[in-house]
Structure formats: structure tokens, C-alpha cells
C-alpha positions as CSV (number, residue, x, y, z in Angstrom):
1,X,14.6,11.4,5.2
2,X,11.2,9.9,4.2
3,X,8.6,11.3,6.7
4,X,6.1,8.5,6.4
5,X,7.1,4.8,5.9
6,X,5.1,1.7,5.5
7,X,5.3,-0.9,8.3
8,X,4.4,-4.6,7.4
9,X,3.6,-7.2,10.0
10,X,4.5,-10.7,9.1
11,X,4.2,-13.9,11.1
12,X,7.7,-15.1,10.5
13,X,8.5,-14.4,6.9
14,X,9.9,-10.9,7.1
15,X,13.5,-11.8,6.1
16,X,12.3,-14.0,3.2
17,X,9.9,-11.4,2.0
18,X,12.6,-8.7,2.1
19,X,14.8,-10.9,-0.1
20,X,12.0,-11.4,-2.6
21,X,10.9,-7.7,-2.8
22,X,14.4,-6.4,-3.1
23,X,15.0,-8.9,-5.9
24,X,11.8,-7.9,-7.7
25,X,12.1,-4.1,-7.8
26,X,15.0,-2.2,-9.4
27,X,17.0,0.3,-7.2
28,X,16.2,-1.8,-4.1
29,X,18.2,-3.0,-1.1
30,X,18.1,-4.3,2.4
31,X,19.2,-1.4,4.6
32,X,19.5,-3.2,7.9
33,X,18.2,-6.2,9.9
34,X,17.8,-6.5,13.7
35,X,16.6,-9.3,15.9
36,X,14.8,-8.4,19.2
37,X,14.8,-11.3,21.7
38,X,12.3,-12.5,24.2
39,X,9.2,-10.7,22.9
40,X,5.7,-12.1,23.6
41,X,6.0,-13.8,20.2
42,X,9.5,-15.0,20.7
43,X,12.4,-13.6,18.7
44,X,11.3,-10.8,16.4
45,X,13.1,-9.8,13.2
46,X,12.9,-6.2,12.0
47,X,14.1,-5.6,8.5
48,X,14.3,-2.2,6.8
49,X,14.3,-2.2,3.0
50,X,14.3,0.3,0.2
51,X,12.0,-0.7,-2.7
52,X,12.5,1.5,-5.8
53,X,13.9,4.1,-3.4
54,X,11.0,4.0,-1.0
55,X,11.5,2.8,2.6
56,X,9.5,-0.1,4.1
57,X,9.9,-1.9,7.5
58,X,9.1,-5.6,7.8
59,X,8.5,-7.2,11.2
60,X,8.1,-10.7,12.3
61,X,5.5,-10.3,15.0
62,X,3.8,-13.7,15.1
63,X,0.4,-14.7,13.7
64,X,-1.6,-11.9,15.3
65,X,-2.5,-9.8,12.2
66,X,-2.8,-10.8,8.6
67,X,-2.7,-8.6,5.4
68,X,-6.0,-7.7,3.7
69,X,-6.6,-6.0,0.3
70,X,-7.9,-3.0,2.2
71,X,-4.4,-1.6,1.7
72,X,-2.6,-2.5,-1.5
73,X,0.4,-1.1,-3.3
74,X,0.0,0.3,-6.7
75,X,3.1,-0.2,-8.9
76,X,3.3,2.2,-11.9
77,X,5.1,0.9,-15.0
78,X,5.8,2.8,-18.2
79,X,5.8,-0.4,-20.4
80,X,3.7,-3.5,-20.6
81,X,6.7,-5.9,-20.4
82,X,7.6,-4.6,-16.9
83,X,4.0,-5.2,-15.8
84,X,4.2,-8.8,-17.1
85,X,7.6,-9.3,-15.4
86,X,6.4,-8.0,-12.0
87,X,3.2,-9.9,-12.2
88,X,5.0,-13.2,-12.9
89,X,7.2,-12.7,-9.8
90,X,4.6,-11.3,-7.4
91,X,1.8,-13.6,-8.4
92,X,4.0,-16.7,-8.1
93,X,2.5,-18.7,-5.2
94,X,-0.1,-16.0,-4.6
95,X,-3.7,-15.4,-5.7
96,X,-5.0,-13.1,-8.5
97,X,-7.7,-10.7,-7.3
98,X,-8.1,-9.2,-10.8
99,X,-6.4,-11.2,-13.6
100,X,-3.7,-9.6,-15.7
101,X,-5.2,-8.1,-18.7
102,X,-6.7,-5.0,-20.4
103,X,-9.1,-2.8,-18.5
104,X,-10.8,0.6,-19.3
105,X,-8.3,2.4,-17.0
106,X,-5.2,0.6,-18.2
107,X,-4.0,-1.4,-21.2
108,X,-2.2,-3.8,-19.0
109,X,-3.1,-4.3,-15.3
110,X,-3.5,-6.9,-12.6
111,X,-4.2,-7.1,-8.9
112,X,-2.7,-10.0,-6.9
113,X,-2.1,-11.1,-3.3
114,X,1.5,-12.4,-3.2
115,X,2.6,-15.6,-1.4
116,X,2.6,-13.7,1.9
117,X,-0.9,-12.2,1.4
118,X,0.3,-8.7,0.6
119,X,-1.7,-7.0,-2.2
120,X,-0.1,-5.4,-5.3
121,X,-1.8,-3.6,-8.2
122,X,0.5,-3.6,-11.1
123,X,-0.4,-1.1,-13.8
124,X,0.9,0.2,-17.1
125,X,0.4,4.0,-17.3
126,X,1.2,6.6,-19.9
127,X,1.4,9.3,-17.3
128,X,4.8,10.5,-16.0
129,X,5.7,8.3,-13.0
130,X,6.4,10.5,-9.9
131,X,6.4,7.6,-7.4
132,X,6.9,3.9,-8.2
133,X,4.9,2.3,-5.4
134,X,1.8,4.0,-4.0
135,X,0.0,2.8,-0.9
136,X,-3.7,2.6,-1.8
137,X,-6.5,2.5,0.8
138,X,-9.9,0.9,0.0
139,X,-12.8,1.9,2.1
140,X,-15.4,-0.9,2.5
141,X,-18.2,-1.9,4.8
142,X,-19.0,0.6,7.5
143,X,-16.4,3.1,6.1
144,X,-17.4,2.8,2.5
145,X,-18.0,6.3,1.1
146,X,-15.5,7.9,3.4
147,X,-12.4,7.8,1.2
148,X,-12.6,11.5,0.4
149,X,-13.4,12.5,4.0
150,X,-10.4,10.5,5.2
151,X,-8.0,12.0,2.6
152,X,-9.2,15.5,3.5
153,X,-8.5,14.8,7.1
154,X,-5.1,13.4,6.5
155,X,-4.1,16.3,4.3
156,X,-5.2,18.7,7.1
157,X,-2.9,17.0,9.6
158,X,0.3,16.6,7.5
159,X,2.3,19.4,6.1
160,X,3.2,19.7,2.4
161,X,0.0,17.9,1.6
162,X,-2.8,18.2,-1.0
163,X,-5.7,16.4,-2.6
164,X,-5.0,15.4,-6.2
165,X,-7.3,14.0,-9.0
166,X,-10.6,12.4,-8.0
167,X,-12.6,10.0,-10.2
168,X,-16.1,9.5,-9.0
169,X,-18.7,6.8,-9.5
170,X,-21.6,7.7,-11.7
171,X,-25.2,6.6,-11.7
172,X,-25.6,2.9,-12.5
173,X,-22.0,1.9,-11.8
174,X,-22.6,-1.2,-9.7
175,X,-23.4,-0.9,-6.0
176,X,-21.4,2.2,-5.4
177,X,-23.3,5.4,-4.6
178,X,-22.9,8.1,-7.3
179,X,-20.3,10.7,-6.2
180,X,-18.3,8.4,-4.1
181,X,-14.7,7.8,-5.0
182,X,-13.7,5.4,-7.7
183,X,-10.1,6.4,-7.3
184,X,-8.3,9.4,-6.0
185,X,-4.8,10.4,-5.1
186,X,-3.5,12.7,-2.4
187,X,-0.1,13.7,-1.1
188,X,1.2,13.7,2.5
189,X,4.6,15.2,3.3
190,X,5.4,15.0,-0.4
191,X,4.5,11.3,-0.6
192,X,1.7,10.0,-2.8
193,X,-1.2,7.9,-1.5
194,X,-4.3,6.6,-3.2
195,X,-7.8,5.9,-2.0
196,X,-11.1,4.4,-3.2
197,X,-14.5,3.3,-2.1
198,X,-16.1,-0.1,-2.7
199,X,-19.7,-0.9,-1.8
200,X,-19.4,-4.6,-2.7
201,X,-19.4,-7.1,0.1
202,X,-15.9,-7.6,1.4
203,X,-15.0,-9.8,4.3
204,X,-12.1,-7.6,5.4
205,X,-11.2,-4.0,6.3
206,X,-8.2,-2.1,7.7
207,X,-6.2,-3.8,10.5
208,X,-2.8,-3.5,12.2
209,X,-0.9,-5.7,9.7
210,X,-0.2,-2.6,7.6
211,X,0.5,0.7,9.3
212,X,2.3,3.9,8.6
213,X,5.2,5.1,10.7
214,X,5.5,8.9,11.1
215,X,9.1,9.8,11.8
216,X,9.4,12.7,14.3
217,X,12.4,14.7,15.6
218,X,10.9,16.1,18.8
219,X,8.5,15.2,21.5
220,X,6.5,18.2,20.5
221,X,6.1,16.8,17.0
222,X,5.1,13.4,18.4
223,X,2.4,15.1,20.5
224,X,1.1,17.1,17.5
225,X,0.5,13.9,15.4
226,X,-0.8,11.9,18.4
227,X,-3.3,14.6,19.3
């Protein structure tokens, strides 16, 4: 069982989004769908999906929280055609944050917010793909410069965890302080995550719209992670 799964808070589009995402990614399916009645937001749909073999939970919780690019999902592709195909489907009705094109770190890459506001980075890579979709955390504003500190903390909490490769900003690279994280990867319970710092002015940060569920078997284990 996947130890850590992504939880996505929608207003009322969870079922629609589940249909879209499972149609976009290969090896994907809707595992189950449940409706909880008489919540403070009315009836709430909870949909569990597998996208490229990774589990996500989608919730209709009302217009309380909205997605921000502080957490995005990096999709690794081994060919440019797949990048273009995914971009066409996920960018449809959405908004490009970095237009699809060639960049120093990838021959074919784009960053978009889809029609629901969820952020996707779609990238062609020549490296072996260990995990198709990687949650990526961007540390901005008051927490800019703390990406490495956060990843170090998380890897100290979770088992089967480690820090991977780190690319750092150098002198003269925009507003970012030299030595802070341009991009890094780390592993928690065998699952891959990414992180980066950005010193540019962003009118967003992390919020409850995207969270990570830690599946525990005992109360003792719950207490360990909670503490």
C-alpha cells in the first residue's frame, strides 16, 4: 500500500476532475467514489483514483480552499510527443505559467494550471523514470530559502527516506540567494518528492487545498507522526 497519498480539495468538481485525469494518464483508473451527506458544505463526494499507478484522493469540500502553484505535480516523459499530448489536454481551459518550449533544463517543458487550478509541470527527460508524477513544493515568501531545511526534516520523520540530488542557485541568478535550492529531490517512504525555493514575488503559498495523507496501521503510529 502507498504510505503517503495526495489529497486534493475541490469546490464541487472532484468527480469531473477524476474523469479527466484518469483519461489523460495511462495506467489510471477510478478506484472508488463515496458521497457523505449533510456536511457543513452539503453533500461531499470523495473519489479515489490511481494516476499512472499512484493514488490520489479528490474531495468536494466547497469553496473554502483553492489550489496554488506552491505545490505542483511534475510529470516525467521519455519523449517529446508525450509532453505535447499531455500539455494539450491539461492546458485546455487552463492557464500557462511557463509556456511549452525548450529550456536549459529540458528540451521540451511547460508549466500550466489546468481548468481546476491544479498545477502541472510536464517535462521531457532523458533520465530513467522511477516515478511518473512527483509532487513538488515551492517555498516562497516567508519560507523562501527553507526548501532544504524542510526536506531534511521530512526525511528525518519518515522511514525509508533520503535526500537526493540538489541543484543550487549561483551568484547572479535573479533574486534568489546563492546556495538556496533551484531544485532538489527527496524520498519519503520510497516515494519521490521535489522542492525548490523562489525569491520572486508570489501572491500565494501553501494551503489546505493540497495535503498529504499518511496511512497508519496503529494508534501508536498515528501518535508518532502527529508528534
